[in-house]
KEROLO-784421 format. One line per field, with one value per residue: residue number from 1; residue in three letters; x, y, z of N, C-alpha, C, O in turn. Coordinates in steps of 0.02 Angstrom, whole numbers, plus 32768, in hexadecimal, padded with zeros to 4 digits. Each point is the difference from the previous one (the first is absolute). Example, Ala and Ser with C-alpha at 12.3 -4.5 7.8 and 13.67 -1.06 7.14 Angstrom:
2
resi = 1	2 $
resn = ALA	SER $
n.c1 = 8294	7FBA $
n.c2 = 7EE4	8036 $
n.c3 = 8186	7FBB $
ca.c1 = 7FD3	802A $
ca.c2 = 803B	803B $
ca.c3 = 8000	8003 $
c.c1 = 802D	7FD9 $
c.c2 = 803C	8037 $
c.c3 = 8000	8025 $
o.c1 = 8034	8019 $
o.c2 = 7FFF	8037 $
o.c3 = 8021	8008 $
END
This chain:
109
resi = 1	2	3	4	5	6	7	8	9	10	11	12	13	14	15	16	17	18	19	20	21	22	23	24	25	26	27	28	29	30	31	32	33	34	35	36	37	38	39	40	41	42	43	44	45	46	47	48	49	50	51	52	53	54	55	56	57	58	59	60	61	62	63	64	65	66	67	68	69	70	71	72	73	74	75	76	77	78	79	80	81	82	83	84	85	86	87	88	89	90	91	92	93	94	95	96	97	98	99	100	101	102	103	104	105	106	107	108	109 $
resn = MET	SER	ASP	VAL	MET	ASN	GLN	GLU	GLN	LEU	GLU	ALA	VAL	MET	GLY	LEU	ILE	MET	ASN	SER	GLY	ASP	ALA	LYS	SER	SER	ALA	MET	GLU	ALA	ILE	GLN	ALA	ALA	LYS	LYS	ASN	ASP	PHE	ASP	LEU	ALA	ARG	GLU	LYS	LEU	ALA	SER	ALA	ASP	GLU	ALA	LEU	ILE	GLU	ALA	HIS	HIS	ALA	GLN	THR	GLY	LEU	LEU	THR	LYS	GLU	ALA	SER	GLY	ASP	PRO	MET	THR	VAL	THR	LEU	LEU	ALA	VAL	HIS	SER	GLN	ASP	HIS	LEU	MET	THR	SER	ILE	THR	PHE	ASN	ASP	LEU	ALA	LYS	GLU	VAL	VAL	ASP	ILE	TYR	GLN	ARG	LEU	ALA	ASP	GLU $
n.c1 = 802A	7FBA	8061	7FF1	7FDC	7FAF	8022	8002	805C	805A	7FFB	801F	806C	8035	7FF2	8045	806B	801C	7FFD	805B	805C	8002	801D	806C	803D	7FF8	8040	806C	8018	800D	8061	8058	7FFE	8028	806F	8015	8001	806D	7F94	7FDA	8018	7FC3	7F97	7FF7	8001	7F9C	7FB9	800F	7FD2	7F93	7FE2	800A	7FAB	7FAA	8004	7FE3	7F92	7FDC	8014	7FBA	7FA0	800D	8004	7FA0	7FCF	802A	7FE3	7F9D	8018	8011	7FB2	8043	7FC1	803B	8021	7FB7	8062	803B	803D	8063	8058	802B	8045	806C	8042	8025	8054	8066	802D	802F	8064	805C	801F	8039	806D	8041	800E	8050	8069	801E	8018	8069	8056	800C	8037	8070	802C	800D	8061 $
n.c2 = 7FC5	802E	8034	7FD6	8067	7FB3	7FFB	7F96	7FC5	800A	7FCA	7F94	7FE3	8002	7FA1	7FAC	7FFD	7FE3	7F95	7FC5	800A	7FC5	7F94	7FE4	7FFD	7FA4	7FAA	8005	7FDD	7F91	7FD5	7FFF	7FAC	7F9D	7FFD	7FE1	7F9F	7FE8	8004	805F	8067	8024	8020	806D	804E	8010	8045	806F	8029	8016	8061	805C	8012	8035	8070	803F	8010	8056	8069	802E	802B	8066	8056	802E	8046	8068	804B	8033	8057	802E	8051	7FBA	802E	803B	7FBF	804A	8036	7FF5	7FA2	7FFA	8030	7FC1	7FAF	801A	8008	7F9F	7FC6	8027	7FDF	7F9B	7FED	801A	7FB4	7FA6	800D	7FF4	7F94	7FCA	8008	7FC4	7F95	7FEE	7FFF	7F9D	7FAE	8004	7FD4	7F91	800A $
n.c3 = 8000	7FB7	7FEA	7F99	8018	7FF3	7F95	7FDB	8017	7FBE	7F9D	8005	8000	7F9D	7FC5	801C	7FDD	7F97	7FDE	8019	7FC0	7F9F	8009	800A	7FA2	7FBF	8020	7FE0	7F99	8001	8023	7FBA	7FB6	8020	7FFA	7F95	8039	7FF2	801F	7FD4	8027	8057	7FE9	7FE4	8051	8032	7FCA	8011	805F	8002	7FD2	803F	8047	7FCF	7FF1	8057	800F	7FC1	8023	804B	7FDB	7FD3	8047	8024	7FB8	7FF5	804E	7FF7	7FBD	8065	7FFF	8038	8051	7FB5	8055	7FD6	8007	7FA2	7FF7	8034	7FCD	7FAF	8024	800F	7FA5	7FD5	802E	7FE6	7F9F	8001	802E	7FC5	7FB4	8022	8012	7FA5	7FE3	8038	7FDB	7FA6	8012	8020	7FB6	7FCE	8035	7FFA	7FA3	800F	8036 $
ca.c1 = 7FD6	8025	7FF9	7FDE	7FC0	7FFF	7FDB	7FB8	7FF5	800B	7FC6	7FC7	800E	7FF6	7FB8	7FE5	8012	7FDF	7FB7	7FF3	8009	7FC7	7FC5	8005	7FF6	7FB9	7FDD	800C	7FD9	7FBA	7FF8	8003	7FC1	7FCA	8009	7FE2	7FBB	7FF9	7FFA	8003	8047	801B	7FED	8028	8045	8001	7FFA	8042	802D	7FEE	8018	8049	800E	7FF3	803B	8037	7FF3	800F	8048	8011	7FE6	802E	803C	7FED	7FF1	8040	8021	7FDB	800D	8045	8030	8003	801F	8034	7FE7	802D	7FE4	7FCD	7FC5	7FE2	7FE4	7FC2	7FCC	7FF1	7FDB	7FBD	7FD9	7FF3	7FCE	7FC0	7FE9	7FF0	7FC3	7FC8	7FF6	7FE6	7FB8	7FE0	8005	7FD0	7FBE	7FF7	7FF3	7FBD	7FCF	8003	7FE2	7FB8	7FDE $
ca.c2 = 803B	803E	802F	803C	7FF4	800B	803C	7FF6	8004	8046	8026	7FEF	801F	8048	8009	7FFB	803D	803B	7FFD	8005	8047	8024	7FF0	8023	8048	800C	7FF8	803D	8035	7FF3	801A	8049	8017	7FF6	8035	803D	7FEE	7FF1	7FB7	7FE5	7FF9	7FCD	7FBE	7FF7	7FF0	7FBB	7FD3	8000	7FD8	7FBA	7FED	7FFA	7FC2	7FC7	7FFB	7FE6	7FB9	7FDC	7FF8	7FCF	7FBF	7FE8	7FE6	7FC3	7FCC	7FE7	7FD9	7FC2	7FD4	7FE8	8034	802C	8042	8011	802F	8039	8035	8021	7FD5	8004	8043	8003	7FDF	802C	8039	7FE9	7FF3	8041	8023	7FDE	8014	8047	8008	7FE9	8032	803D	7FF6	800A	8048	8024	7FF1	8027	8045	8002	7FFE	8040	8032	7FF1	800F $
ca.c3 = 8000	7FFA	8037	7FE8	7FDF	7FB7	7FEC	800C	8049	8013	7FEB	802B	8041	7FF9	7FFA	8044	8026	7FE3	800A	8048	8011	7FE5	802A	8040	7FF3	7FF3	803F	8027	7FE1	8013	8044	7FFC	7FE2	8032	8033	7FE3	7FF0	7FB9	8004	7FBC	7FF0	802D	7FE5	7FC2	8014	801A	7FC7	7FE0	802B	7FF5	7FBD	8004	8025	7FD3	7FD4	8029	800B	7FC2	7FFF	8034	7FEA	7FCD	8022	8026	7FD0	7FE6	8035	8009	7FC7	8003	7FED	803B	7FF9	8030	8032	800A	802B	7FD7	7FFF	8042	8005	7FD9	8026	8039	7FE5	7FF0	803D	8020	7FD8	800B	8043	7FFF	7FD9	802A	8034	7FE0	7FF5	8040	8011	7FD4	801A	803E	7FEC	7FE2	8037	8023	7FD4	7FFB	8040 $
c.c1 = 802C	7FF4	7FDE	7FBE	8008	7FD4	7FB5	7FEF	8008	7FC4	7FC3	8009	7FF5	7FB6	7FDE	800C	7FD9	7FB5	7FED	8006	7FC6	7FC1	8002	7FF5	7FB7	7FD7	8009	7FD9	7FB6	7FF2	7FFF	7FC0	7FC7	8005	7FE0	7FB7	7FF3	7FFE	7FFE	8049	8020	7FF1	8026	8047	8005	7FFA	8043	8032	7FF2	801A	804C	8014	7FF3	803C	803C	7FF7	800E	804B	8016	7FEA	802D	803E	7FF1	7FF3	8040	8023	7FDD	800C	8049	8034	8005	8024	8036	7FE3	8036	7FDF	7FC9	7FBF	7FDB	7FDF	7FBE	7FC6	7FEB	7FD6	7FB8	7FD7	7FEF	7FC9	7FBB	7FE3	7FEB	7FBE	7FC3	7FF0	7FE4	7FB5	7FDA	8000	7FCF	7FB9	7FF2	7FF2	7FBB	7FCA	7FFF	7FDE	7FB4	7FDA	7FE5 $
c.c2 = 803E	802D	8041	7FEC	8008	803D	7FFA	8006	8048	802B	7FF2	8021	804B	8010	7FFD	8042	803C	7FFF	8004	8049	802A	7FF5	8026	804B	8010	7FFA	803D	803B	7FF8	801C	804C	801D	7FFA	8035	8041	7FF4	7FF6	7FB4	7FDF	7FF5	7FCA	7FBA	7FF1	7FEB	7FBA	7FCD	7FFC	7FD6	7FB6	7FE7	7FF6	7FC1	7FC2	7FF7	7FE4	7FB6	7FD7	7FF3	7FCA	7FB9	7FE1	7FE2	7FBE	7FC5	7FE2	7FD5	7FBD	7FCF	7FEB	8032	8033	8042	8007	8033	8035	8032	8025	7FD8	8003	8044	8005	7FDF	802A	803B	7FEC	7FF7	8042	8025	7FE1	8015	8049	800C	7FEB	8034	8040	7FFA	800D	804A	8028	7FF4	8028	8049	8008	8001	8041	8037	7FF8	8012	8046 $
c.c3 = 8000	803D	7FEC	7FDF	7FB5	7FF1	800E	804A	8017	7FED	802C	8044	7FFD	7FF7	8044	8025	7FE6	800C	8049	8017	7FE7	802A	8042	7FF7	7FF4	8040	802D	7FE4	800F	8046	7FFF	7FE2	8032	8036	7FE9	7FEC	7FB5	7FF8	7FBB	7FEC	802C	7FE5	7FBE	8011	801E	7FC8	7FDA	8027	7FF6	7FBC	8001	8026	7FD6	7FD1	8026	800C	7FC1	7FFB	8032	7FEB	7FCA	801E	8024	7FD1	7FE4	8034	800A	7FC6	7FFC	7FEB	8039	7FF2	8035	8031	800C	802F	7FDA	7FFE	8043	8009	7FDA	8025	803C	7FE9	7FF1	803F	8024	7FDB	8009	8043	8001	7FDB	8028	8036	7FE3	7FF4	8041	8014	7FD6	8019	8040	7FF0	7FE2	8037	8026	7FD8	7FFD	8040	8002 $
o.c1 = 8033	7FCD	7FF9	7FF7	802A	7FDE	7FE1	7FCE	7FD9	7FEA	7FD9	7FD0	7FE2	7FE9	7FD2	7FD2	7FE3	7FE3	7FCD	7FD7	7FE8	7FDA	7FCE	7FDF	7FE6	7FD1	7FD1	7FE5	7FDC	7FCC	7FD6	7FE7	7FD6	7FCC	7FE9	7FE3	7FC8	8032	8011	8011	802A	802C	8013	801C	8031	801F	8013	8029	802E	8019	8019	8030	8023	8016	8026	8031	8017	8015	8029	8025	800C	8017	8027	8012	8006	801C	8021	7FFA	8016	803B	7FE2	802B	7FFA	7FE5	8037	7FC4	7FCE	7FC9	7FC3	7FC9	7FD1	7FC8	7FC5	7FD0	7FD1	7FC7	7FC9	7FD4	7FCE	7FC5	7FCC	7FD7	7FCD	7FC6	7FD5	7FDB	7FCA	7FCE	7FDE	7FD8	7FC8	7FD2	7FDE	7FD1	7FCA	7FDD	7FDC	7FC3	7FE2 $
o.c2 = 8003	7FF9	802E	7FC8	8027	801A	8030	801F	8018	802B	802D	801B	801E	8034	8026	801B	8026	8032	801E	8018	802D	802E	801D	801F	8032	8026	8016	8028	8032	801F	801F	8033	802C	8017	8028	8029	8007	7FE0	7FC6	7FCB	7FD9	7FD5	7FC7	7FD3	7FDC	7FCB	7FCA	7FDC	7FD8	7FC8	7FD0	7FDE	7FCE	7FC7	7FD7	7FDA	7FC7	7FC9	7FD5	7FD0	7FC4	7FCB	7FD1	7FC8	7FC3	7FCC	7FCD	7FC3	7FE2	7FEE	8035	8004	7FE7	8033	7FF2	7FFA	8014	801C	8004	8005	801F	801A	8004	8014	8026	8018	8007	801E	8024	8012	8011	8029	8022	800E	8020	8031	801E	801A	802D	802E	8018	801E	8032	8027	8019	802B	8031	8002	8014 $
o.c3 = 8023	8022	8028	7FE8	7FE8	802D	8017	8013	8029	8027	800F	801C	802D	8018	800E	8020	8027	8015	8012	8027	8023	800D	8015	8029	801A	800A	8021	8025	8006	800B	8021	8017	8005	8019	8029	7FDD	7FE9	7FEF	7FF9	7FE6	7FE8	8000	7FF4	7FE0	7FF4	8003	7FE9	7FE3	7FFB	7FFB	7FE2	7FEE	8006	7FF5	7FE6	7FFE	8005	7FEE	7FF0	8009	8000	7FEB	7FFE	800F	7FFA	7FF0	8008	8009	7FCF	7FF8	7FFC	7FD5	8038	7FEB	8018	800F	801D	8004	8002	801C	8017	7FFE	8011	8022	800E	8004	801B	801F	8003	8005	801C	8015	8001	800D	801F	8009	7FFF	8019	801A	8002	800A	801C	800B	7FFD	8012	801C	7FF8	8000	8032 $
END
């Protein structure tokens, strides 16, 4: 096994990082919109975050499928970072949905 990722693996890892970052940014923008009582924009941003996470999951699934078929990936710090980024973004997105809902309830009172 090589000590470096091949180009396909590198592209998948970078896709994970970029899409996860986009998801987290959109989730933060959703919270900021909800703080301003702009719930239409908040819901749009949450939908964008969900779409970015789907793209990140596609990249991750590709890597997992290759490994399951006998083509393991070299584990590098970049690969670990991409997984950490994805998990953080998923958690942040879930929390952002709850925060937007709380702001909505407060606005409805």
